[in-house]
C-alpha positions in Angstrom: 14.4 8.8 36.4 14.6 10.2 32.9 15.9 7.0 31.4 13.2 5.0 33.2 10.5 7.3 31.6 12.0 7.2 28.1 11.7 3.4 27.6 7.9 3.2 28.4 7.4 6.3 26.1 9.2 4.7 23.2 7.3 1.4 23.8 3.9 3.3 23.8 4.8 5.1 20.6 5.7 1.8 18.9 2.4 0.2 20.0 0.3 3.2 18.8 2.0 3.2 15.4 1.5 -0.6 14.9 -2.2 -0.4 16.0 -2.8 2.5 13.5 -1.3 0.5 10.7 -3.4 -2.6 11.4 -6.4 -0.6 10.2 -5.1 0.9 7.0 -1.5 0.7 5.9 0.3 2.8 3.4 0.7 2.1 -0.3 3.6 2.8 -2.5 4.4 6.5 -2.7 6.7 6.0 -5.8 7.7 3.2 -8.1 9.4 0.0 -7.0 12.3 -0.7 -9.3 12.1 -4.5 -9.0 10.2 -5.0 -12.3 12.6 -2.7 -14.2 15.7 -4.7 -13.0 14.0 -8.1 -13.5 12.8 -7.4 -17.0 16.2 -6.0 -18.0 18.0 -9.1 -16.7 15.5 -11.5 -18.4 16.3 -9.8 -21.7 20.1 -9.5 -21.3 21.3 -12.3 -18.9 20.7 -15.8 -20.1 22.0 -17.3 -16.8 19.5 -15.2 -14.8 16.7 -16.2 -17.2 17.5 -19.9 -16.7 17.7 -19.5 -12.9 14.3 -17.7 -12.8 12.7 -20.3 -15.1 14.1 -23.2 -12.9 12.9 -21.5 -9.7 9.5 -20.9 -11.2 9.2 -24.6 -12.1 10.3 -25.6 -8.6 7.9 -23.3 -6.9 5.0 -24.3 -9.1 5.7 -28.0 -8.4 5.9 -27.3 -4.6 2.6 -25.5 -4.7 0.9 -28.1 -6.8 2.1 -31.0 -4.7 1.5 -29.1 -1.4 5.2 -29.6 -0.4 5.1 -26.0 0.7 3.3 -27.1 3.9 6.4 -26.9 6.0 6.1 -28.1 9.5 4.4 -25.5 11.7 5.4 -26.6 15.2 6.8 -23.0 15.5 6.9 -19.8 13.4 10.0 -19.7 11.2 12.3 -16.8 11.8 14.3 -15.2 9.0 17.6 -13.5 10.1 17.8 -10.0 8.8 20.8 -7.7 8.7 20.3 -4.0 8.0 23.1 -2.0 6.4 22.6 1.7 6.8 24.6 3.4 4.0 24.4 7.0 5.3 25.9 10.3 4.2 28.1 10.9 7.3 25.4 12.2 9.6 25.2 11.5 13.3 23.2 8.5 14.3 19.4 9.2 14.3 20.0 12.2 12.0 19.1 12.4 8.3 19.9 9.2 6.3 21.6 7.6 9.4 18.4 6.5 10.9 18.1 5.4 14.5 18.2 1.9 15.8 14.6 2.5 17.1 13.3 3.4 13.7 14.8 0.2 12.2 13.5 -1.9 15.0 10.0 -0.4 14.5 10.2 -1.0 10.8 11.0 -4.7 11.4 8.2 -4.9 13.9 5.8 -3.4 11.3 7.0 -5.9 8.7 6.2 -8.7 11.1 2.8 -7.2 11.9 1.9 -7.4 8.2 3.4 -10.9 7.6 1.5 -12.2 10.7 -1.8 -10.6 9.6 -2.3 -8.9 12.9 -5.1 -6.8 11.5 -7.0 -10.0 10.5 -7.8 -8.8 6.9 -5.6 -11.3 5.1 -3.8 -14.4 6.0 -0.9 -15.2 8.4 2.2 -16.0 6.3 3.7 -17.6 9.4 7.1 -16.1 8.8 8.8 -13.6 11.1 11.9 -11.5 10.5 14.4 -10.9 13.3 17.4 -8.6 13.4 20.4 -10.9 13.6 21.8 -11.5 17.0 24.9 -13.4 15.7 27.2 -12.1 13.0 28.9 -14.4 10.4 31.8 -15.0 12.9 29.4 -16.0 15.7 29.8 -12.7 17.6 26.9 -10.9 19.2 25.3 -8.2 17.1 22.2 -6.0 17.0 21.8 -6.8 13.3 22.5 -3.2 12.2 25.7 -2.1 10.4 26.4 1.6 9.6 28.7 2.8 6.9 29.4 6.2 5.5 28.8 5.9 1.7 29.5 9.6 0.8 32.9 8.8 -0.7 31.4 6.5 -3.3 31.1 8.3 -6.7 27.6 9.9 -7.2 26.1 8.6 -4.0 25.8 11.9 -2.2 24.1 13.6 -5.1 21.9 10.8 -6.5 21.9 7.8 -4.2 22.2 4.3 -5.6 21.7 3.2 -9.2 20.0 -0.2 -9.7 21.8 -2.6 -11.9 20.9 -1.9 -15.6 19.6 1.6 -14.9 21.0 4.6 -16.7 20.6 7.2 -13.9 23.6 9.0 -12.4 23.5 7.2 -9.0 26.4 5.2 -7.5 27.1 1.8 -8.9 24.9 -0.7 -6.9 27.7 -3.3 -6.3 30.0 -0.5 -5.0 27.4 0.5 -2.4 26.6 -3.1 -1.4 30.3 -4.0 -1.1 30.6 -1.5 1.7 28.6 -3.9 3.9 27.1 -7.3 3.1 26.7 -10.6 4.9 26.4 -14.1 3.4 23.0 -14.5 1.7 22.9 -18.2 2.8 22.4 -17.2 6.4 21.0 -13.6 6.4 18.5 -11.6 4.4 20.3 -8.4 3.6 18.5 -5.0 3.7 20.4 -1.9 2.5 19.0 1.4 3.7 20.1 4.1 1.3 19.8 7.9 0.9 18.1 7.8 -2.5 17.5 5.5 -5.5 18.1 7.3 -8.8 17.7 10.8 -7.2 14.2 9.9 -5.9 13.0 7.9 -8.8 12.2 4.8 -6.7 11.6 4.0 -3.1 12.8 0.4 -3.1 13.6 -2.8 -5.0 14.5 -6.4 -4.2 16.2 -9.3 -5.8 14.0 -12.2 -6.8 15.4 -15.3 -5.0 18.1 -16.5 -7.4 21.0 -16.1 -4.9 24.3 -14.4 -5.5 26.5 -12.1 -3.5 24.2 -9.1 -3.7 20.9 -10.7 -3.1 18.6 -8.8 -0.8 16.5 -5.6 -0.9 17.3 -1.8 -1.1 15.0 0.7 0.5 15.3 4.5 1.0 15.8 5.7 4.6 12.5 7.6 4.6 10.5 4.4 3.8 12.3 2.3 6.4 9.5 3.0 9.0 6.8 1.1 10.9 4.0 2.6 8.9 5.3 2.3 5.3 4.1 -0.4 3.0 7.4 -0.4 1.1 9.3 -2.9 3.3 6.6 -5.7 3.2 6.2 -5.0 -0.6 9.9 -5.5 -1.3 10.3 -8.5 1.1 7.3 -10.0 -0.9 9.4 -9.7 -4.0 12.3 -11.2 -2.2 10.2 -14.3 -1.6 9.1 -14.4 -5.3 5.8 -12.5 -5.3 5.1 -10.4 -8.3 3.0 -7.2 -8.5 -0.7 -7.9 -8.5 -0.8 -6.0 -11.8 2.0 -8.0 -13.3 1.6 -8.1 -17.1 -0.2 -4.8 -17.5 2.4 -3.4 -19.9 3.0 -0.4 -17.7 -0.6 0.4 -16.8 -1.6 0.0 -20.5 -3.8 -3.1 -20.7 -5.4 -5.7 -18.5 -3.1 -8.6 -17.8 -3.7 -11.9 -19.6 -5.5 -14.3 -17.3 -6.2 -17.4 -19.4 -4.4 -19.5 -16.7 -4.1 -17.9 -13.3 -1.2 -20.2 -12.4 1.1 -19.1 -15.2 -0.3 -15.6 -16.2 -0.1 -12.3 -14.4 1.2 -12.7 -10.8 0.7 -16.5 -11.1 -1.9 -16.5 -8.3 -5.5 -17.4 -8.5 -6.9 -15.3 -5.6 -5.6 -11.9 -6.7 -7.8 -10.7 -9.7 -5.7 -9.2 -12.6 -5.8 -5.4 -12.9 -3.8 -2.5 -14.2 -1.4 -0.7 -12.0 -3.6 2.4 -11.6 -6.9 0.5 -11.0 -7.6 1.0 -7.3 -11.3 2.0 -7.3 -14.4 0.3 -6.0 -14.7 -1.9 -9.1 -12.1 -3.7 -11.2 -12.3 -2.6 -14.9 -10.4 -5.8 -15.9 -12.7 -8.5 -14.5 -15.6 -9.0 -12.1 -14.3 -12.4 -11.1 -12.6 -13.0 -7.8 -12.3 -10.9 -4.6 -11.3 -7.4 -5.9 -10.2 -6.3 -2.4 -7.5 -9.0 -2.5 -5.8 -7.1 -5.3 -6.5 -3.4 -4.6 -5.7 -3.7 -0.9 -2.7 -6.0 -1.5 0.8 -5.3 -0.2 2.0 -6.1 -3.8 -0.2 -3.4 -5.4 0.5 0.3 -5.9 -2.8 1.4 -4.4 -3.1 4.0 -1.7 -4.3 1.6 1.0 -2.7 -1.8 1.4 -3.5 -4.2 4.2 -3.2 -7.9 3.3 -1.5 -10.9 1.8 -3.6 -13.7 0.4 -3.7 -17.5 0.8 -2.2 -17.9 -2.6 0.6 -15.6 -1.8 1.2 -17.5 1.5 1.5 -20.8 -0.5 3.9 -19.2 -3.0 6.1 -17.7 -0.2 6.2 -21.1 1.6 7.0 -22.9 -1.7 9.8 -20.4 -2.3 11.1 -20.7 1.2 12.0 -24.4 0.7 13.4 -24.0 -2.8 16.8 -22.8 -3.9 18.6 -19.9 -2.2 15.9 -19.2 0.4 15.9 -22.7 1.9 19.2 -22.2 3.9 17.7 -19.2 5.7 15.3 -21.7 7.5 18.3 -23.4 9.2 20.4 -20.3 9.8 21.4 -19.5 13.4 21.7 -15.8 12.7 18.8 -15.2 15.1 20.5 -17.0 17.9 18.9 -19.2 20.5 15.5 -17.5 20.2 15.4 -18.1 16.5 15.2 -21.3 14.5 17.9 -22.9 16.5 17.2 -26.5 15.3 20.6 -26.5 13.6 21.9 -29.7 12.1 24.6 -30.4 14.7 25.0 -31.7 18.3 28.0 -32.0 20.5 28.2 -35.7 19.7 27.1 -35.7 16.1 26.7 -33.5 13.0 24.8 -33.6 9.7 26.3 -32.3 6.6 25.8 -30.9 4.0 22.6 -29.1 4.9 20.9 -28.1 2.5 21.7 -31.4 0.7 21.2 -32.6 -2.9 21.6 -36.3 -3.1 22.8 -37.4 0.3 23.7 -36.4 3.8 26.5 -37.5 6.0 26.0 -38.3 9.7 29.2 -37.9 11.6 28.7 -39.5 15.0 30.6 -39.9 18.2 31.5 -43.5 19.0 28.9 -43.5 21.8 26.2 -43.3 19.2 27.2 -46.5 17.3 24.2 -48.8 17.1 21.7 -46.0 17.7 18.7 -45.6 15.4 18.0 -42.7 13.0 14.7 -41.9 11.3 13.8 -39.3 8.6 10.2 -38.0 8.5 8.5 -35.8 5.9 6.7 -32.7 7.0 3.5 -34.6 7.7 5.2 -36.9 10.2 5.4 -39.9 7.9 8.5 -42.0 8.2 10.5 -41.8 4.9 13.8 -43.5 5.9 15.2 -45.3 8.9 18.3 -47.1 9.8 21.2 -47.7 12.3 24.4 -45.7 12.8 27.1 -48.2 12.0 30.2 -46.1 11.7 31.6 -42.7 12.6 30.4 -41.4 9.3 27.1 -42.8 7.9 26.1 -41.8 4.4 22.3 -41.5 3.9 21.0 -41.4 0.4 18.3 -38.8 -0.3 18.2 -39.0 -4.1 14.7 -40.5 -4.3 13.2 -37.8 -2.1 11.5 -34.7 -3.5 12.9 -31.3 -2.6 11.7 -29.9 0.7 12.2 -29.9 4.5 12.6 -33.2 6.4 13.0 -34.0 10.1 15.9 -36.1 11.2 15.8 -37.9 14.5 18.7 -39.8 16.2 19.6 -41.3 19.5 17.8 -42.7 22.5 14.0 -42.7 22.0 14.6 -40.6 18.9 14.0 -37.4 20.9 16.7 -35.2 19.3 15.1 -33.9 16.1 16.7 -31.6 13.5 15.7 -30.1 10.1 17.4 -31.2 6.9 16.7 -29.5 3.6 16.7 -31.5 0.4 17.3 -29.2 -2.6 
């Protein structure tokens, strides 16, 4: 009887917490380290700088040409794996936070991205704890590792790359547990960041072994604005006050597509500007910035249409594109993988061409490639066991590939 009562009680607590957050939300209680890391890398790492500039041009092109309008026959699920780097406590104690707390945090993240409170826009992305690990085994999407043996971790937590604090080396902590960034979005829950100097940070989407976000255990909750804020960075959103020189001056806004946060529906402001009026400009909808998840203001409750377009444009470009075809979420996720028991499509994502490897029973069958509006882009006939299909003239984005009788079997192919 006790077990039967416990589950409804937990469910009720979850619903109450989500309903409360739909009304207000909680802003950042301390600084996000993303800007610090990004600015340092832009100054010191030429490869990183080139990757960011290339990604920025791809995202801008996708937004301008509306190629970010990926097919919306269903909501896209992004597989998430949470690595809890604790200090040796029992589960549900201290930094070794419970499964329920993590599940509630992911539920809260989805509440914000799906605009449940109705104050912003629906991003139409959801995040699911992985149900399949990299080896195809069942998982709950949560890994737990005792990080107390890593130098300086117990005393000061993790040290972001490029920071001079006395925390543990970032790569040493992430090496304790990380999954392939091509199929999972990695979240590392840590004890502290620079002895309490930050609450979280995320990698902008340039890929690499350590791509993902870091968040302190006390902020990995259903009612914290930190997780959606850092995931926003992970999908290439800047702070709404980007370019304020550290709360010093109003960001330049000569061209809203290339200045500030590179969005036109979030008026530029300084980090500390959260009042009823915007000292930097009277143009635009001020609430879109001061109540934005990417601001530092006390109350945050929305993403905007411009942010949705930028996230969608990022999702089909570069490192994030492969997450759309990952099977990390299992059968209930985006399971339109590019394979079937009698044929397979590879590579996917592709650059200049894809190969269709078909069973002999499919010889003579038709194939058709559609763009995300349903327009036929390519069509042909399977003439051999491996058919090469050129994609060189197609723009980067997501395409639908149909094959077989009545062209009923449809799969996504990503052109990089």
